[in-house]
Rosetta silent file (secondary structure, phi, psi, omega in degrees, C-alpha in Angstrom):
SEQUENCE: XXXXXXXXXXXXXXXXXXXXXXXXXXXXXXXXXXXXXXXXXXXXXXXXXXXXXXXXXXXXXXXXXXXXXXXXXXXXXXXXXXXXXXXXXXXXXXXXXXXXXXXXXXXXXXXXXXXXXXXXXXXXXXXXXXXXXXXXXXXXXXXXXXXXXXXXXXXXXXXXXXXXXXXXXXXXXXXXXXXXXXXXXXXXXXXXXXXXXXXXXXXXXXXXXXXXXXXXXXXXXXXXXXXXXXXXXXXXXXXXXXXXXXXXXXXXXXXXXXXXXXX
SCORE:     score description
SCORE:     0.000 S_00000001
   1 L     0.000  -42.530  179.028   32.196   54.505   -7.151 S_00000001
   2 H   -62.494  -38.829 -179.978   35.586   52.905   -7.818 S_00000001
   3 H   -65.573  -41.736  177.846   33.867   49.724   -8.940 S_00000001
   4 H   -62.648  -42.245  179.484   31.623   51.658  -11.330 S_00000001
   5 H   -63.076  -41.131  178.118   34.637   53.513  -12.727 S_00000001
   6 H   -62.130  -43.807  179.281   36.468   50.207  -13.221 S_00000001
   7 H   -61.118  -42.344 -178.548   33.457   48.749  -15.057 S_00000001
   8 H   -65.689  -47.167 -179.381   33.244   51.789  -17.343 S_00000001
   9 H   -61.598  -44.953  179.843   36.965   51.801  -18.202 S_00000001
  10 H   -64.190  -42.924 -179.345   36.934   48.052  -18.829 S_00000001
  11 H   -62.985  -35.439  179.042   33.729   48.290  -20.870 S_00000001
  12 H   -71.928  -38.783 -172.649   35.206   51.022  -23.073 S_00000001
  13 H   -82.614  -26.236 -176.656   38.515   49.224  -23.650 S_00000001
  14 H   -57.882  -49.219  178.603   37.269   45.674  -24.351 S_00000001
  15 H   -61.499  -39.312  179.258   35.937   46.421  -27.887 S_00000001
  16 H   -64.623  -36.002  177.316   39.102   48.376  -28.736 S_00000001
  17 H   -62.644  -37.024  177.444   41.185   45.436  -27.517 S_00000001
  18 H   -60.423  -44.772  178.285   39.307   43.211  -29.970 S_00000001
  19 H   -63.395  -43.595 -177.480   40.305   45.479  -32.877 S_00000001
  20 H   -63.192  -44.522  179.016   43.926   45.665  -31.676 S_00000001
  21 H   -64.640  -40.662  178.167   44.294   41.886  -31.359 S_00000001
  22 H   -62.869  -43.653  178.378   42.711   41.427  -34.782 S_00000001
  23 H   -63.612  -30.172 -179.922   45.080   43.967  -36.350 S_00000001
  24 H   -67.962  -11.671  177.794   47.959   42.098  -34.682 S_00000001
  25 H   -60.065  -22.053 -178.143   47.245   39.090  -36.916 S_00000001
  26 H   -62.409  -23.659  179.817   49.420   40.822  -39.508 S_00000001
  27 H   -81.243  -16.569 -174.238   52.497   39.732  -37.500 S_00000001
  28 L  -117.715  -25.829 -179.477   51.527   36.047  -37.560 S_00000001
  29 L   -96.238  124.185 -174.304   49.539   35.460  -40.751 S_00000001
  30 L   -80.176  -33.031 -175.325   51.718   35.406  -43.848 S_00000001
  31 L  -114.135  162.075  176.544   49.021   35.667  -46.503 S_00000001
  32 L   -67.262  150.508 -179.614   45.914   37.786  -47.007 S_00000001
  33 L   -61.036  135.066  178.344   42.675   36.261  -45.746 S_00000001
  34 L   -63.064  145.537 -178.395   41.012   34.040  -48.349 S_00000001
  35 H   -53.413  -39.272 -178.199   37.825   35.562  -49.849 S_00000001
  36 H   -65.308  -38.098  177.897   35.642   32.762  -48.472 S_00000001
  37 H   -70.849  -39.914  179.939   36.934   33.380  -44.930 S_00000001
  38 H   -61.564  -41.778  178.921   36.605   37.143  -45.363 S_00000001
  39 H   -65.110  -39.475  179.061   32.953   36.766  -46.404 S_00000001
  40 H   -63.649  -41.414 -179.648   32.286   34.531  -43.414 S_00000001
  41 H   -67.559  -38.565  177.615   33.862   37.089  -41.053 S_00000001
  42 H   -64.829  -42.187  176.866   31.879   39.961  -42.565 S_00000001
  43 H   -64.157  -39.592  178.211   28.673   37.958  -42.169 S_00000001
  44 H   -59.705  -47.490  178.838   29.691   37.087  -38.593 S_00000001
  45 H   -61.696  -39.779  179.059   30.201   40.775  -37.748 S_00000001
  46 H   -61.775  -44.779 -178.992   26.812   41.590  -39.311 S_00000001
  47 H   -61.201  -42.698  179.068   25.041   38.962  -37.218 S_00000001
  48 H   -64.155  -43.369 -177.766   26.540   40.261  -33.983 S_00000001
  49 H   -66.872  -38.542  178.665   25.627   43.876  -34.793 S_00000001
  50 H   -66.956  -46.366 -179.960   22.017   43.023  -35.694 S_00000001
  51 H   -63.254  -41.393  178.446   21.502   40.915  -32.562 S_00000001
  52 H   -63.144  -38.807  179.678   23.134   43.595  -30.389 S_00000001
  53 H   -62.639  -38.854 -177.687   20.877   46.239  -31.945 S_00000001
  54 H   -77.032  -59.264 -171.151   17.760   44.228  -31.090 S_00000001
  55 H   -78.832  -35.643 -175.087   18.479   42.722  -27.656 S_00000001
  56 H   -93.133  -16.775 -173.629   20.903   45.260  -26.178 S_00000001
  57 H  -124.016  -59.136 -174.897   19.490   48.483  -27.621 S_00000001
  58 H   -69.098  -45.980 -179.596   15.976   48.438  -29.128 S_00000001
  59 H   -62.998  -47.860  175.487   14.283   46.147  -26.590 S_00000001
  60 H   -59.257  -35.892  179.425   15.681   48.077  -23.557 S_00000001
  61 H   -61.358  -41.363  179.828   14.644   51.345  -25.269 S_00000001
  62 H   -75.662  -33.368  177.715   11.033   50.121  -25.529 S_00000001
  63 H   -63.905  -32.734  178.905   11.068   48.614  -22.028 S_00000001
  64 L   -67.967  -19.098 -175.841   11.962   52.055  -20.647 S_00000001
  65 L  -112.561   23.814 -177.640    8.786   53.462  -22.213 S_00000001
  66 H   -58.683  -29.377 -179.382    6.355   50.735  -21.103 S_00000001
  67 H   -63.528  -17.841  179.308    4.276   53.341  -19.269 S_00000001
  68 H   -81.727   -2.402  178.750    3.307   54.733  -22.676 S_00000001
  69 H    65.617 -127.888 -177.013    1.440   51.510  -23.428 S_00000001
  70 H   -69.392  -12.012  179.586    0.917   50.861  -27.120 S_00000001
  71 H   -95.590   10.874 -178.307    2.918   53.999  -27.953 S_00000001
  72 L   -62.294  -17.349 -178.677    6.091   52.655  -26.303 S_00000001
  73 H   -77.031  -17.579 -171.511    7.549   52.134  -29.766 S_00000001
  74 H   -60.083  -51.888  178.646    7.681   55.857  -30.583 S_00000001
  75 H   -58.582  -38.886  179.686   11.045   56.764  -28.896 S_00000001
  76 H   -65.950  -42.285 -179.219   12.621   53.629  -30.366 S_00000001
  77 H   -66.739  -42.794 -179.428   11.261   54.376  -33.850 S_00000001
  78 H   -65.929  -49.881 -179.796   12.317   58.040  -33.731 S_00000001
  79 H   -60.273  -42.604  179.325   15.806   57.288  -32.352 S_00000001
  80 H   -60.321  -45.602 -178.476   16.323   54.455  -34.851 S_00000001
  81 H   -64.161  -42.362  179.847   15.368   56.691  -37.792 S_00000001
  82 H   -65.430  -38.634  177.762   17.663   59.519  -36.661 S_00000001
  83 H   -61.701  -42.207  177.011   20.541   57.039  -36.228 S_00000001
  84 H   -62.034  -46.648 -178.691   20.063   55.787  -39.784 S_00000001
  85 H   -64.840  -37.383  179.787   19.963   59.345  -41.157 S_00000001
  86 H   -61.833  -47.012  179.054   23.036   60.351  -39.146 S_00000001
  87 H   -68.670  -34.049  177.030   25.177   57.554  -40.615 S_00000001
  88 H   -62.349  -41.600  178.456   23.775   58.245  -44.078 S_00000001
  89 H   -64.967  -44.783  177.807   24.919   61.871  -43.766 S_00000001
  90 H   -61.114  -37.319  179.283   28.403   60.844  -42.573 S_00000001
  91 H   -60.828  -34.164 -179.464   28.538   58.404  -45.480 S_00000001
  92 H   -83.392  -25.841 -172.924   27.978   61.312  -47.860 S_00000001
  93 H   -94.527  -22.229 -175.565   30.335   63.766  -46.120 S_00000001
  94 L  -108.880  123.748  177.764   33.419   61.598  -45.452 S_00000001
  95 L   -67.276  128.307 -178.433   35.534   60.241  -48.343 S_00000001
  96 E  -154.125  166.225 -176.804   35.938   56.482  -47.901 S_00000001
  97 L  -134.382  124.798  179.613   36.475   53.271  -49.825 S_00000001
  98 L   -80.093  152.745  179.251   34.682   49.991  -49.205 S_00000001
  99 L   -59.182  136.049  177.732   36.525   46.705  -49.192 S_00000001
 100 L    79.669    6.336 -179.587   36.728   45.065  -52.623 S_00000001
 101 L  -120.202  147.987  176.692   35.843   48.315  -54.407 S_00000001
 102 L  -108.924    2.134 -178.613   37.999   50.714  -56.425 S_00000001
 103 L  -106.456  110.207 -179.775   35.388   53.483  -56.519 S_00000001
 104 L   -64.779  153.084  175.422   35.576   55.916  -53.567 S_00000001
 105 E  -114.923  162.684 -177.616   32.380   57.202  -51.956 S_00000001
 106 L    87.356 -169.630 -179.376   31.687   60.604  -50.455 S_00000001
 107 L   -64.898  153.077  179.102   33.195   63.910  -51.663 S_00000001
 108 L   -65.053  142.316  179.693   36.126   63.832  -54.077 S_00000001
 109 L  -154.135  168.935  177.861   39.549   63.874  -52.419 S_00000001
 110 L  -103.391   18.586 -179.269   43.217   63.126  -53.051 S_00000001
 111 L   -67.131  149.742  177.434   43.482   60.727  -50.124 S_00000001
 112 L   -67.452  156.503  179.677   45.310   57.437  -50.629 S_00000001
 113 H   -58.349  -42.996 -178.088   43.295   54.269  -51.155 S_00000001
 114 H   -64.496  -38.276  179.341   44.545   52.801  -47.863 S_00000001
 115 H   -64.664  -42.882 -179.644   43.534   55.936  -45.940 S_00000001
 116 H   -68.316  -30.738  176.724   40.015   55.854  -47.368 S_00000001
 117 H   -65.291  -43.479  177.425   39.763   52.148  -46.520 S_00000001
 118 H   -64.503  -39.245  177.760   40.605   52.942  -42.887 S_00000001
 119 H   -59.402  -39.744 -179.189   38.059   55.794  -42.963 S_00000001
 120 H   -60.987  -45.373  179.864   35.368   53.329  -44.068 S_00000001
 121 H   -69.381  -40.405  178.191   36.000   51.046  -41.078 S_00000001
 122 H   -59.777  -39.821 -179.483   36.334   54.032  -38.722 S_00000001
 123 H   -59.542  -42.596 -177.631   32.980   55.311  -39.974 S_00000001
 124 H   -89.385   -3.517  172.383   31.167   52.145  -39.015 S_00000001
 125 H   -82.558  -21.587 -178.665   33.032   51.794  -35.698 S_00000001
 126 H   -57.558  -50.963 -179.889   31.506   55.075  -34.479 S_00000001
 127 H   -63.832  -28.135  177.648   27.999   53.697  -33.784 S_00000001
 128 H   -66.706  -41.688  176.290   29.519   50.726  -31.957 S_00000001
 129 H   -63.385  -41.581  178.657   31.350   53.115  -29.624 S_00000001
 130 H   -64.992  -37.183  178.950   28.163   55.112  -29.123 S_00000001
 131 H   -61.755  -46.109  177.776   26.251   51.915  -28.366 S_00000001
 132 H   -61.887  -45.013 -178.186   28.728   50.994  -25.624 S_00000001
 133 H   -61.576  -45.776 -176.287   28.679   54.554  -24.287 S_00000001
 134 H   -71.022  -32.254  177.309   24.891   54.892  -24.099 S_00000001
 135 H   -66.434  -44.935  179.184   24.508   51.464  -22.454 S_00000001
 136 H   -72.454  -29.247  174.759   27.041   52.339  -19.747 S_00000001
 137 H   -64.946  -42.646  176.805   25.520   55.829  -19.411 S_00000001
 138 H   -64.501  -38.104  177.736   22.149   54.187  -18.764 S_00000001
 139 H   -66.732  -42.822 -177.778   23.775   51.804  -16.294 S_00000001
 140 H   -64.408  -40.239 -177.255   25.599   54.643  -14.519 S_00000001
 141 H   -90.661  -10.847 -178.298   22.486   56.781  -14.089 S_00000001
 142 L    72.131   18.117 -175.034   20.131   53.871  -13.438 S_00000001
 143 L   -92.185   -4.421 -178.597   17.848   55.211  -16.160 S_00000001
 144 L  -129.596  147.844 -179.630   17.819   52.060  -18.302 S_00000001
 145 L   -76.444   62.254 -175.374   16.827   48.429  -17.547 S_00000001
 146 L  -125.902  132.318  177.232   20.414   47.254  -18.087 S_00000001
 147 L   -94.407  166.482  176.826   22.557   45.156  -15.739 S_00000001
 148 H   -59.481  -44.064  179.661   26.349   45.198  -15.472 S_00000001
 149 H   -62.533  -39.033  178.921   26.403   41.716  -17.014 S_00000001
 150 H   -65.864  -39.418  178.067   24.130   42.891  -19.836 S_00000001
 151 H   -64.051  -41.195  179.928   26.379   45.873  -20.556 S_00000001
 152 H   -72.806  -26.459  174.338   29.418   43.607  -20.686 S_00000001
 153 H   -60.491  -41.908  178.392   27.563   41.172  -22.944 S_00000001
 154 H   -65.271  -46.315 -177.550   27.329   44.007  -25.474 S_00000001
 155 H   -65.556  -38.657  179.038   31.011   45.003  -25.130 S_00000001
 156 H   -66.746  -41.760  178.489   32.194   41.391  -25.412 S_00000001
 157 H   -61.187  -44.214  179.024   29.997   40.834  -28.461 S_00000001
 158 H   -66.308  -37.847  177.960   31.378   43.954  -30.164 S_00000001
 159 H   -62.809  -40.210  179.428   34.939   42.931  -29.245 S_00000001
 160 H   -61.615  -43.792 -179.080   34.375   39.505  -30.845 S_00000001
 161 H   -78.551  -19.253  175.756   33.203   41.080  -34.107 S_00000001
 162 H   -73.343  -26.767 -179.252   35.989   43.697  -33.946 S_00000001
 163 H   -57.098  -55.289  177.647   38.634   40.975  -34.018 S_00000001
 164 H   -64.274  -30.725  178.841   38.029   39.982  -37.671 S_00000001
 165 H   -62.535  -42.437  177.904   37.563   43.652  -38.594 S_00000001
 166 H   -60.448  -41.447  179.845   41.063   44.459  -37.325 S_00000001
 167 H   -69.620  -39.291 -178.574   42.495   41.582  -39.359 S_00000001
 168 H   -64.782  -24.687  176.957   40.479   42.497  -42.464 S_00000001
 169 H   -85.547  -52.298 -171.510   42.091   45.958  -42.370 S_00000001
 170 H   -68.330  -39.618 -176.764   45.724   45.157  -41.454 S_00000001
 171 H   -66.443  -47.437  176.395   46.272   42.123  -43.724 S_00000001
 172 H   -62.468  -36.035  178.301   45.179   43.784  -47.005 S_00000001
 173 H   -61.685  -41.207  179.242   47.230   46.893  -46.115 S_00000001
 174 H   -67.967  -39.210 -179.294   50.323   44.728  -45.681 S_00000001
 175 H   -67.786  -21.438  178.852   49.648   42.851  -48.925 S_00000001
 176 L   -89.995    6.441  174.058   49.481   46.232  -50.734 S_00000001
 177 L   113.786   -7.314  178.049   53.011   47.114  -49.639 S_00000001
 178 L   -72.694  148.101  175.901   52.634   48.605  -46.171 S_00000001
 179 L   -67.179  160.126 -179.397   55.062   47.373  -43.510 S_00000001
 180 H   -60.754  -40.459 -179.015   53.643   45.032  -40.881 S_00000001
 181 H   -64.915  -45.037 -179.311   54.035   47.667  -38.180 S_00000001
 182 H   -65.698  -40.552  178.694   52.299   50.377  -40.221 S_00000001
 183 H   -63.246  -39.707  178.028   49.501   47.987  -41.202 S_00000001
 184 H   -64.229  -45.244 -178.312   49.047   47.066  -37.529 S_00000001
 185 H   -63.193  -44.049 -178.876   48.962   50.722  -36.447 S_00000001
 186 H   -67.674  -38.431  176.356   46.417   51.669  -39.125 S_00000001
 187 H   -62.994  -41.012  178.622   44.268   48.645  -38.285 S_00000001
 188 H   -67.315  -44.567 -178.468   44.380   49.596  -34.610 S_00000001
 189 H   -62.981  -25.721  178.681   43.664   53.274  -35.271 S_00000001
 190 L   -63.702  -19.714 -179.869   40.518   52.330  -37.194 S_00000001
 191 L  -100.697   -2.168 -177.173   39.067   51.291  -33.830 S_00000001
 192 H   -62.206  -31.075 -177.355   40.162   54.345  -31.811 S_00000001
 193 H   -63.729  -24.114 -178.945   36.876   56.099  -32.543 S_00000001
 194 H   -64.141  -58.461  179.099   35.034   53.470  -30.472 S_00000001
 195 H   -62.643  -32.018  178.315   36.449   54.314  -27.003 S_00000001
 196 H   -65.375  -48.360  178.584   36.348   58.036  -27.879 S_00000001
 197 H   -60.933  -40.747  179.440   32.673   57.839  -28.888 S_00000001
 198 H   -65.021  -44.117 -177.740   31.862   55.760  -25.801 S_00000001
 199 H   -64.477  -44.772  179.559   33.688   58.146  -23.456 S_00000001
 200 H   -60.498  -42.728  179.858   32.020   61.276  -24.861 S_00000001
 201 H   -63.490  -42.286 -179.758   28.597   59.621  -24.511 S_00000001
 202 H   -66.470  -40.274  179.326   29.306   58.578  -20.902 S_00000001
 203 H   -63.014  -25.361  179.023   30.560   62.063  -19.968 S_00000001
 204 L   -95.102   15.350 -172.587   27.230   63.424  -21.190 S_00000001
 205 H   -53.107  -47.894 -176.213   25.310   60.809  -19.152 S_00000001
 206 H   -64.012  -36.778  179.059   23.466   63.261  -16.888 S_00000001
 207 H   -70.471  -33.088 -174.546   22.356   65.375  -19.830 S_00000001
 208 H   -81.541  -12.061 -174.447   21.249   62.276  -21.741 S_00000001
 209 H   -47.234  -48.585 -177.792   19.069   60.796  -18.964 S_00000001
 210 H   -66.254  -21.469 -175.380   15.742   62.105  -20.395 S_00000001
 211 H  -116.324   20.581  179.869   16.577   60.831  -23.874 S_00000001
 212 H   -55.744  -43.437  177.974   18.295   57.508  -23.100 S_00000001
 213 H   -57.943  -39.859  179.045   15.575   55.492  -24.948 S_00000001
 214 H   -66.598  -39.373 -178.264   16.147   57.663  -28.033 S_00000001
 215 H   -69.171  -38.824  176.539   19.936   57.289  -27.735 S_00000001
 216 H   -60.131  -46.817  179.907   19.747   53.496  -27.405 S_00000001
 217 H   -69.248  -34.256  176.324   17.607   53.331  -30.552 S_00000001
 218 H   -57.866  -47.861  179.050   19.855   55.911  -32.272 S_00000001
 219 H   -62.464  -38.525  178.340   22.875   53.614  -31.784 S_00000001
 220 H   -63.608  -45.094  179.403   20.819   50.673  -33.072 S_00000001
 221 H   -61.735  -40.881  179.329   19.799   52.583  -36.209 S_00000001
 222 H   -64.849  -40.592 -179.626   23.389   53.619  -36.896 S_00000001
 223 H   -68.377  -40.720  178.958   24.617   50.037  -36.510 S_00000001
 224 H   -64.955  -36.312  177.264   21.892   48.627  -38.763 S_00000001
 225 H   -58.880  -45.359 -179.450   22.780   51.205  -41.435 S_00000001
 226 H   -61.478  -43.682 -178.593   26.371   49.952  -41.426 S_00000001
 227 H   -61.806  -49.574 -173.929   25.243   46.329  -41.660 S_00000001
 228 H   -75.525  -36.210 -175.591   22.819   46.850  -44.553 S_00000001
 229 H   -82.747  -28.762 -172.637   24.845   49.434  -46.486 S_00000001
 230 H  -123.982  -59.226 -169.598   28.292   47.887  -46.128 S_00000001
 231 H   -66.150  -49.476 -178.073   28.818   44.555  -44.386 S_00000001
 232 H   -65.391  -46.038  177.036   26.078   42.420  -45.948 S_00000001
 233 H   -58.538  -39.064 -179.950   26.693   43.628  -49.548 S_00000001
 234 H   -67.252  -35.582 -179.253   30.434   42.966  -49.146 S_00000001
 235 H   -75.833  -15.902 -177.262   29.796   39.473  -47.764 S_00000001
 236 H  -101.866   -1.865 -178.883   27.456   38.684  -50.680 S_00000001
 237 L   -71.989  140.046  172.995   29.741   39.799  -53.546 S_00000001
 238 L    66.199 -149.108 -177.613   31.008   37.170  -55.973 S_00000001
 239 L   -79.745  167.859  175.460   31.291   33.499  -55.073 S_00000001
 240 L    62.132   29.697  179.644   30.765   31.849  -51.672 S_00000001
 241 H   -65.335  -23.151  179.181   28.022   34.307  -50.639 S_00000001
 242 H   -65.517  -26.136  179.217   26.420   31.459  -48.678 S_00000001
 243 H   -69.671  -33.095  174.685   29.381   31.559  -46.269 S_00000001
 244 H   -64.103  -39.231  178.271   28.488   35.150  -45.396 S_00000001
 245 H   -64.281  -43.902  178.850   24.958   33.965  -44.596 S_00000001
 246 H   -65.500  -39.114  176.842   26.270   31.176  -42.353 S_00000001
 247 H   -61.899  -39.955  177.846   28.639   33.627  -40.660 S_00000001
 248 H   -59.969  -45.598 -178.210   25.677   35.952  -40.021 S_00000001
 249 H   -61.596  -43.367 -179.781   23.720   33.138  -38.375 S_00000001
 250 H   -64.416  -46.315  179.426   26.631   32.206  -36.099 S_00000001
 251 H   -61.590  -42.574  179.725   27.269   35.829  -35.097 S_00000001
 252 H   -62.196  -45.566 -179.237   23.571   36.451  -34.429 S_00000001
 253 H   -63.529  -43.636 -179.043   23.283   33.336  -32.255 S_00000001
 254 H   -61.755  -45.489 -178.894   26.427   34.135  -30.244 S_00000001
 255 H   -68.132  -38.303  178.586   25.297   37.696  -29.495 S_00000001
 256 H   -63.306  -44.474  179.327   21.757   36.568  -28.661 S_00000001
 257 H   -64.143  -44.623  178.990   23.077   33.918  -26.259 S_00000001
 258 H   -57.641  -46.563 -175.251   25.507   36.379  -24.660 S_00000001
 259 H   -69.158  -43.579 -178.332   22.806   38.969  -24.089 S_00000001
 260 H   -71.667  -41.423 -177.415   20.149   36.594  -22.752 S_00000001
 261 H   -70.864  -39.751 -177.562   22.553   34.546  -20.632 S_00000001
 262 H   -94.246  -25.338 -175.933   24.428   37.525  -19.142 S_00000001
 263 L   -76.572    0.000    0.000   21.707   40.153  -19.319 S_00000001
């Protein structure tokens, strides 16, 4: 039991640590990240999230329903669709601002630009936290074909892609006049929703057992929504869009290797 508890705590904290270390770049990097590097990092994060959605979430969801034969896709399809719709609704209900844009999305508000920028990153960190939570919930209850190594492959992959996200938040905030400490804190706080989302999902593990396949696919759908609606368009804006594509390929390969090798 102690070992399981240790695995869960470590699994929840690893992705958050990635965001925190990335946000800490503001203390060492003097200038804002160059656009070409930023596009590469956004593409990299996209690649990791897509690969994680397929190998760590959708495939296990369908493997759990193999007894349904040719209809094994139904829980995955339903969960995926609900996950997409859930993030779409949050996108409409929460005021936020995408990187490189001056036009806020969601309901009108008087929030500062920097606050809405943090909200945007927080919004797409939620499904990542849920993904970690549902994987460890499945591991804890034994209801999903997931190993400890496979669960940690997902958390490590998310932590790797969280590192550039933390930097992409803290460095622009500092360049816009925020102190380094405040920029670091805001960059770090953008990732707080991940361990919270993971913990809530794990605490509901026993209740979720019958619907784990749906929850795995739900997290995948939410993550894919973020990739297609936000990360890929941002990595393709303006010049050097090919670097975003190369970053995507690298991120996808790293996550695929992690999942297959450790899973």
